[in-house]
C-alpha positions in Angstrom: -96.2 114.6 79.6 -95.2 111.5 77.6 -98.9 110.4 77.6 -99.9 113.9 76.4 -97.4 113.6 73.6 -99.3 110.5 72.3 -102.1 112.9 71.3 -99.8 114.7 68.9 -98.8 112.0 66.4 -98.4 113.4 62.9 -101.0 112.8 60.3 -104.0 114.2 58.4 -107.5 114.7 59.8 -110.2 114.9 57.1 -113.7 116.1 57.4 -115.3 113.7 55.0 -117.3 115.3 52.2 -116.3 118.8 53.1 -113.0 119.2 51.5 -111.5 120.3 54.8 -108.3 118.9 56.3 -106.1 119.5 59.3 -102.3 118.8 58.8 -101.6 117.8 62.4 -98.5 117.0 64.5 -95.8 118.4 62.1 -95.4 121.7 64.0 -96.6 123.4 67.2 -99.6 124.7 65.3 -101.8 122.5 63.0 -102.6 123.9 59.6 -106.1 123.9 58.3 -106.7 123.3 54.6 -109.9 124.0 52.7 -110.2 122.8 49.1 -112.3 125.0 46.9 -113.4 124.8 43.2 -110.1 126.0 41.8 -107.7 126.5 44.7 -106.8 126.0 48.3 -107.3 128.1 51.5 -104.7 127.6 54.2 -105.0 128.8 57.8 -101.9 129.1 60.0 -98.7 128.0 58.3 -96.2 126.8 60.9 -93.4 128.4 62.8 -90.6 128.0 60.3 -90.0 127.3 56.6 -88.5 123.9 57.3 -91.7 122.6 58.9 -93.7 124.4 56.3 -91.9 122.4 53.5 -92.8 119.2 55.3 -96.4 120.3 55.6 -96.3 121.4 51.9 -95.3 117.9 50.9 -98.3 116.5 52.9 -100.5 119.2 51.4 -99.7 117.9 47.9 -101.0 114.5 48.8 -104.3 116.1 49.4 -104.6 118.3 46.3 -102.5 119.8 43.5 -104.6 122.9 43.2 -103.0 126.3 43.6 -103.0 128.2 46.9 -105.6 131.1 46.6 -105.6 132.4 50.2 -103.6 132.2 53.4 -105.1 133.3 56.7 -103.0 134.3 59.7 -105.1 133.8 62.8 -102.9 136.1 64.9 -99.4 137.5 65.1 -97.6 134.7 67.1 -94.8 133.2 64.9 -96.1 129.7 65.1 -99.0 130.8 63.0 -97.2 132.5 60.2 -93.4 132.3 60.1 -93.3 129.3 57.8 -95.5 131.0 55.1 -92.8 131.2 52.4 -92.8 127.4 52.2 -96.2 128.0 50.4 -96.2 131.4 48.7 -94.0 134.3 47.9 -94.3 138.0 48.7 -94.6 138.6 45.0 -97.8 136.4 44.8 -99.3 138.5 47.6 -98.2 141.8 46.0 -99.8 140.9 42.7 -103.0 139.8 44.3 -102.6 136.2 43.1 -102.9 135.0 46.7 -104.9 136.7 49.4 -103.1 137.0 52.6 -105.6 137.7 55.3 -105.0 139.0 58.9 -106.4 141.4 61.4 -105.7 145.1 60.9 -103.3 145.2 63.9 -101.3 142.1 62.8 -98.2 143.9 61.4 -98.1 146.4 64.3 -98.1 143.5 66.7 -95.3 141.7 64.8 -93.2 144.9 64.9 -93.9 145.6 68.6 -92.9 142.1 69.6 -89.7 141.8 67.6 -87.5 144.8 66.7 -89.4 147.2 68.9 -90.8 147.4 72.4 -90.1 144.5 74.7 -89.3 142.1 71.9 -85.7 141.5 73.0 -86.5 140.4 76.6 -89.5 138.4 75.5 -87.3 136.5 73.1 -84.9 135.6 76.0 -87.8 134.5 78.2 -89.4 132.6 75.4 -86.2 130.5 75.1 -86.8 129.4 78.7 -90.6 128.8 78.6 -90.6 127.1 75.2 -87.5 125.0 75.9 -85.6 126.2 72.9 -82.2 125.7 74.6 -83.1 122.1 75.7 -82.6 118.9 73.7 -85.7 116.7 73.0 -85.8 113.9 75.4 -86.8 112.8 78.9 -84.3 115.2 80.5 -85.1 118.1 78.2 -88.0 119.2 76.0 -90.7 116.5 75.9 -93.3 118.4 73.8 -94.6 121.9 73.2 -97.6 121.6 75.4 -99.9 122.6 72.5 -98.0 120.6 69.9 -95.2 118.1 69.4 -92.3 120.6 69.5 -91.3 124.2 69.0 -88.0 124.9 67.3 -87.6 127.8 64.8 -85.0 127.6 62.1 -85.8 129.8 59.1 -88.5 132.4 59.8 -90.3 134.2 57.0 -93.1 136.6 56.6 -95.4 137.7 53.8 -97.2 140.9 54.6 -101.0 140.7 54.5 -102.9 142.3 51.7 -106.5 141.8 53.0 -107.3 143.1 56.5 -110.0 142.2 58.9 -111.6 144.8 61.2 -114.5 143.4 63.2 -115.8 141.1 60.5 -115.0 140.3 56.9 -117.1 138.2 54.5 -115.6 137.0 51.3 -115.5 134.1 48.9 -112.3 132.4 47.7 -112.2 129.5 45.3 -115.9 129.3 45.5 -115.8 128.9 49.3 -117.8 131.4 51.5 -116.0 132.6 54.6 -117.0 134.8 57.5 -114.0 136.0 59.5 -114.6 137.5 63.0 -112.3 139.4 65.3 -112.2 137.5 68.6 -109.7 139.0 71.1 -108.6 136.3 73.4 -105.2 134.6 73.5 -104.0 137.4 71.2 -105.5 140.8 70.8 -105.6 140.4 67.0 -107.1 136.9 67.0 -109.5 136.1 64.2 -111.7 133.0 63.7 -113.0 131.7 60.4 -116.5 130.3 59.8 -117.4 128.3 56.7 -121.2 128.6 56.7 -121.8 126.2 53.7 -119.6 123.6 55.3 -120.7 123.9 58.9 -117.0 124.1 59.9 -115.5 126.5 62.4 -111.8 127.2 62.5 -111.4 128.4 66.1 -107.8 129.6 65.8 -106.4 129.9 69.4 -109.6 131.2 71.0 -109.8 127.5 71.8 -106.1 127.1 72.5 -105.9 123.4 72.4 -106.2 120.3 74.6 -105.0 122.2 77.7 -106.2 124.9 80.1 -105.8 128.2 78.2 -102.7 130.3 78.8 -104.5 133.2 80.4 -101.1 134.5 81.1 -97.8 133.5 79.4 -95.0 133.2 81.8 -92.5 134.2 79.1 -94.1 137.6 79.4 -97.1 139.2 77.7 -99.5 142.1 78.2 -102.6 141.3 80.2 -104.8 138.9 78.4 -108.2 139.9 79.7 -110.1 136.7 80.7 -113.4 138.5 80.4 -112.7 139.5 76.8 -111.6 135.9 76.1 -114.7 134.1 77.3 -117.0 136.8 75.9 -115.4 136.3 72.5 -116.4 132.6 72.7 -119.9 133.6 73.7 -120.2 136.2 71.0 -118.4 134.8 68.0 -118.2 131.0 68.4 -121.1 129.6 70.4 -123.9 131.1 68.3 -122.6 129.3 65.2 -124.2 126.0 64.2 -120.8 124.3 63.9 -120.8 120.6 63.1 -117.1 120.6 63.2 -114.5 122.7 65.0 -110.8 122.8 64.0 -108.5 124.6 66.5 -105.0 125.8 65.5 -103.7 123.6 68.3 -105.3 120.3 69.2 -107.3 117.8 67.2 -110.6 118.6 65.5 -113.9 118.2 67.3 -116.8 116.4 65.5 -120.5 116.7 66.2 -122.6 119.7 67.0 -123.3 118.6 70.5 -119.6 117.9 71.2 -118.5 121.2 69.7 -121.0 123.0 71.9 -119.8 121.2 75.0 -116.1 122.0 74.4 -117.0 125.7 73.8 -119.1 125.8 76.9 -116.6 124.0 79.1 -113.8 126.2 77.8 -115.6 129.5 78.4 -116.8 128.3 81.8 -113.3 127.4 82.9 -112.0 130.8 82.0 -115.0 132.5 83.6 -114.7 130.3 86.8 -111.0 131.1 87.3 -111.6 134.9 86.7 -114.8 135.2 88.7 -113.5 133.2 91.7 -110.2 135.1 91.7 -112.2 138.4 91.9 -114.4 136.9 94.5 -111.5 136.1 96.8 -109.7 139.3 96.0 -112.8 141.1 97.2 -112.3 139.2 100.5 -108.8 140.6 100.8 -106.8 137.6 99.7 -103.3 138.1 98.2 -101.8 136.1 95.3 -100.3 133.3 97.4 -103.6 132.8 99.1 -105.5 132.9 95.8 -103.5 130.1 94.4 -104.6 127.9 97.3 -108.2 128.9 96.9 -108.9 128.9 93.2 -109.0 125.4 91.5 -111.2 124.1 88.7 -114.3 122.3 90.0 -114.9 118.6 89.4 -116.3 118.3 85.8 -114.1 121.1 84.4 -111.0 119.6 86.2 -111.7 116.3 84.5 -112.1 117.7 81.0 -109.6 116.5 78.4 -109.5 120.0 77.0 -108.5 121.7 80.3 -105.4 119.8 81.5 -102.4 121.5 83.1 -100.2 121.1 80.0 -99.6 124.6 78.7 -101.7 127.2 80.5 -102.3 126.8 84.2 -104.6 128.0 86.9 -102.0 129.0 89.4 -100.1 131.5 87.3 -103.3 132.7 85.7 -104.7 133.6 89.1 -101.6 135.6 90.0 -101.8 137.5 86.7 -105.5 138.3 87.2 -104.5 139.9 90.6 -101.8 142.0 88.9 -103.9 142.8 85.8 -106.9 144.0 87.9 -105.1 145.7 90.9 -101.5 146.2 89.8 -98.3 145.1 91.6 -99.0 146.8 95.0 -100.5 144.3 97.5 -101.8 147.1 99.8 -99.1 146.4 102.5 -97.2 149.7 102.7 -93.9 147.9 103.5 -93.9 146.8 99.9 -94.1 150.3 98.5 -90.4 151.0 98.8 -88.8 147.6 99.6 -85.1 146.9 99.9 -83.4 145.9 96.7 -83.8 142.1 96.5 -80.0 141.6 96.7 -79.7 143.7 99.8 -82.7 141.9 101.3 -81.0 138.6 100.6 -77.7 139.8 102.1 -79.5 140.7 105.3 -81.4 137.4 105.5 -78.2 135.5 105.1 -76.5 137.5 107.9 -79.6 136.9 110.1 -79.6 133.2 109.5 -75.9 132.9 110.3 -74.0 133.4 107.1 -73.4 131.7 103.8 -72.5 128.3 105.1 -75.4 128.1 107.5 -77.9 128.9 104.7 -76.3 126.4 102.4 -76.5 123.6 105.1 -80.2 124.4 105.6 -80.9 124.4 101.9 -79.1 121.1 101.5 -81.2 119.6 104.4 -84.4 120.7 102.7 -83.3 119.2 99.4 -82.3 115.9 101.0 -85.8 115.9 102.7 -87.5 116.3 99.3 -88.5 119.9 99.9 -87.0 121.2 96.7 -89.1 124.4 96.5 -87.8 125.6 99.9 -84.3 124.5 99.0 -84.4 126.6 95.9 -85.8 129.6 97.7 -83.2 129.4 100.4 -80.2 129.0 98.2 -81.5 131.8 95.8 -80.3 134.2 98.5 -76.8 133.0 98.1 -76.8 133.1 94.4 -78.1 136.7 94.4 -75.4 137.8 96.7 -72.6 136.0 94.8 -73.5 134.7 91.3 -70.1 133.0 91.2 -70.9 130.7 94.1 -70.7 127.5 92.1 -71.8 125.2 95.0 -74.9 127.4 95.6 -75.7 127.5 91.9 -75.4 123.7 91.6 -77.7 123.1 94.5 -80.3 125.5 93.1 -79.9 123.9 89.7 -80.6 120.4 91.2 -83.6 121.7 93.1 -85.1 123.3 90.0 -84.4 120.3 87.9 -86.3 118.0 90.3 -89.2 120.5 90.3 -89.2 120.5 86.5 -89.4 116.8 86.2 -92.4 116.8 88.5 -94.7 119.1 86.6 -96.8 118.2 83.5 -97.0 121.9 82.4 -94.6 122.3 79.5 -93.9 126.0 80.1 -93.1 125.5 83.8 -91.0 122.4 83.0 -89.0 124.2 80.4 -88.4 127.2 82.6 -87.2 125.0 85.5 -84.8 122.9 83.3 -83.4 125.8 81.3 -82.8 127.8 84.5 -81.0 124.8 85.9 -78.7 124.7 82.9 -78.0 128.3 83.2 -77.0 127.8 86.8 -74.8 124.8 86.3 -73.2 126.1 83.0 -74.5 123.4 80.6 -76.8 125.8 78.6 -76.2 126.0 74.8 -77.1 129.6 73.7 -76.5 128.7 70.1 -80.0 127.3 70.0 -81.6 130.6 71.0 -84.6 132.0 69.1 -83.6 134.7 66.7 -86.4 137.2 66.7 -84.8 139.5 64.1 -85.0 137.1 61.2 -83.9 138.8 58.0 -87.0 137.8 56.1 -89.3 139.2 58.8 -87.4 142.5 58.9 -87.6 142.7 55.2 -91.4 142.7 55.4 -91.4 145.6 57.9 -91.4 149.3 56.9 -88.3 151.3 57.4 -90.2 153.6 59.8 -90.7 150.6 62.2 -87.0 150.0 62.3 -86.3 153.6 63.1 -89.1 153.7 65.7 -87.3 150.9 67.6 -84.6 153.4 68.5 -87.0 154.9 71.0 -86.2 152.1 73.4 -82.4 152.5 73.1 -81.8 156.2 73.7 -79.3 156.9 76.4 -80.7 159.8 78.5 -77.2 160.5 79.9 -75.7 161.0 76.4 -78.8 162.8 75.2 -78.9 165.2 78.2 -79.3 168.8 77.1 -79.5 167.8 73.4 -82.3 169.1 71.2 -82.0 168.1 67.6 -83.8 166.7 64.6 -82.8 164.8 61.5 -84.7 163.4 58.5 -84.3 159.9 57.1 -85.5 159.2 53.6 -85.8 155.5 52.8 -84.9 155.6 49.2 -86.5 152.3 47.9 -89.7 152.5 49.9 -90.4 156.2 49.6 -90.8 156.7 53.4 -89.8 160.0 54.9 -89.2 159.8 58.7 -88.3 162.4 61.2 -86.2 161.6 64.3 -86.5 164.3 67.0 -84.4 164.2 70.2 -85.3 166.3 73.2 -85.6 165.8 77.0 -83.9 162.4 76.7 -86.7 161.0 74.4 -86.9 160.2 70.7 -90.0 161.3 68.8 -90.5 159.6 65.5 -92.6 161.5 63.0 -94.1 160.8 59.5 -92.5 163.4 57.2 -89.6 165.8 57.6 -89.7 167.9 60.8 -88.7 171.5 61.0 -85.2 172.7 61.5 -83.5 169.4 60.7 -79.7 169.4 61.2 -79.1 166.8 58.5 -81.0 164.6 56.0 -80.0 161.0 55.4 -81.1 159.2 52.3 -80.4 155.4 52.0 -82.0 152.2 51.0 -83.9 150.2 53.6 -81.2 147.5 53.8 -78.6 150.1 54.8 -81.0 151.7 57.3 -81.5 148.2 58.8 -77.7 147.9 59.2 -77.5 151.3 60.9 -80.2 150.5 63.4 -79.6 146.8 64.0 -75.9 146.1 63.3 -73.3 148.9 63.7 -74.1 152.5 62.9 -70.6 153.7 62.4 -69.6 150.8 60.2 -72.7 150.9 58.1 -72.5 154.7 57.6 -68.9 154.4 56.4 -69.9 151.5 54.1 -72.8 153.4 52.7 -70.7 156.5 52.0 -68.0 154.5 50.3 -70.5 152.5 48.1 -72.5 155.6 47.2 -75.7 154.1 48.7 -75.8 156.8 51.3 -76.2 160.5 50.7 -76.3 163.2 53.4 -77.6 166.7 53.1 -77.0 169.6 55.5 -74.3 167.7 57.3 -71.6 165.0 57.2 -71.2 161.3 58.0 -69.5 162.3 61.2 -72.6 164.3 62.1 -74.7 161.2 61.5 -72.4 159.2 63.7 -72.7 161.7 66.5 -76.5 161.4 66.3 -76.6 157.6 66.3 -74.2 157.5 69.2 -77.1 158.8 71.4 -78.5 155.2 71.3 -77.3 152.0 72.8 -75.6 149.6 70.5 -77.4 146.3 70.2 -75.8 143.8 72.6 -75.1 140.2 71.7 -74.5 139.4 75.3 -77.0 136.8 76.6 -79.2 137.8 79.5 -79.3 135.4 82.4 -82.5 135.0 84.3 -81.9 132.4 87.1 -79.1 134.0 89.1 -81.2 137.0 90.4 
């Protein structure tokens, strides 16, 4: 990993005579800059405002022209959350700056932050990205695709120009063709500059690593077929003399660009096709990992190393993505709870001490994977068993030091710190950054309540309320029945009360403390309630789980 880090030294790459630059090595993503007649086009500001400010200083050594357009290649925060180091929301609202993204960009931002599975993904991201580790040989070495990944102040400017399948436009005299290319993200877009012969390949070409066909932090199925077909359809036909990815250094020369694109798509196709081949022969995930490896030339490619994505965990996800979790052995249809299974295994082996002795023997013999698997049974049965936790931590730490893959390493080392109690949760990623929430509609905040309704409290209740977001003009219905929440646009029939409040107060009700914020709103006059009282509103919002600040632990299960 240290050698891989040497490919990430900070600096500026310039495509001579084209007015195109890549500001590289200052953040996980590398920002592309295109200088036009009277302004600049930026692609993928970094993951936070602090890194964005450093990039902005570098940008001004290139040009003092105003920023005319910013392109978000996709919804992941390392490609947009530093945007307010460069422009303001007011500049986008006025049309002074075009902010360009795919049509589904904002819905993906919302679904993966305040709504859906955003909370658990954030916890798992801390483990896979190494957010809770210090930088150094015993912690986070690099970000796999870039030098580091730490988010401080996150921001967001909502897009004002949306891409469907394709968008052609000219900004600052520079012609652009922007294509939808579902791949690493479902809303991925790539930008072709036909007059310059330059392709900005976003994260379709993910960087100088095998692509992350599956993210171990958790993600929906990334269809490998869609990914390599996007390369075939949208990238390979272009006569690109230069290619600039959002991660990784630029590629120069038409032949070299063509080779990288072909190797990349072939690697994805190979892993997918061979996994399906062996699945059709009846192999299960453990067997597939042993069978599917990149062949000689692809395995040697400097663009396909095991630094971020990896073949083994991709193979497992292809199996699940294509066939689901059931492995066709009926004994796995209704298995024992994993803790009960561990208890029985420990009894069978001879008790806690016998298992610990065997795990210690395995660790002393250098078989750290088996040691970790054995001692995991003890940790599941008794999460307070400090000796078992320490032994598992030591085994995971050794495994982590032995892998070049940044995501695997970070997961091993962070789990080890959770187990031995040295973890620092104050460094955790904060997905609900105030500036990002401010960019979301109030309806999205209210929609997030769907995933917090308590069916026990809501049992037998059928009711509806209306929420009017005073400063945005939104009118949202919240209907509870059968233990579910239906969120509607507009006021539903037979509402029991109507709440009118500004978005900031709605945010507090949903994300902070409903009782306290309702009382505060009533006292300040910011809240009005028709057809009911503040106490009625409290009763309604009591149907939903309060947001917990307790940190989830992942390694003691």
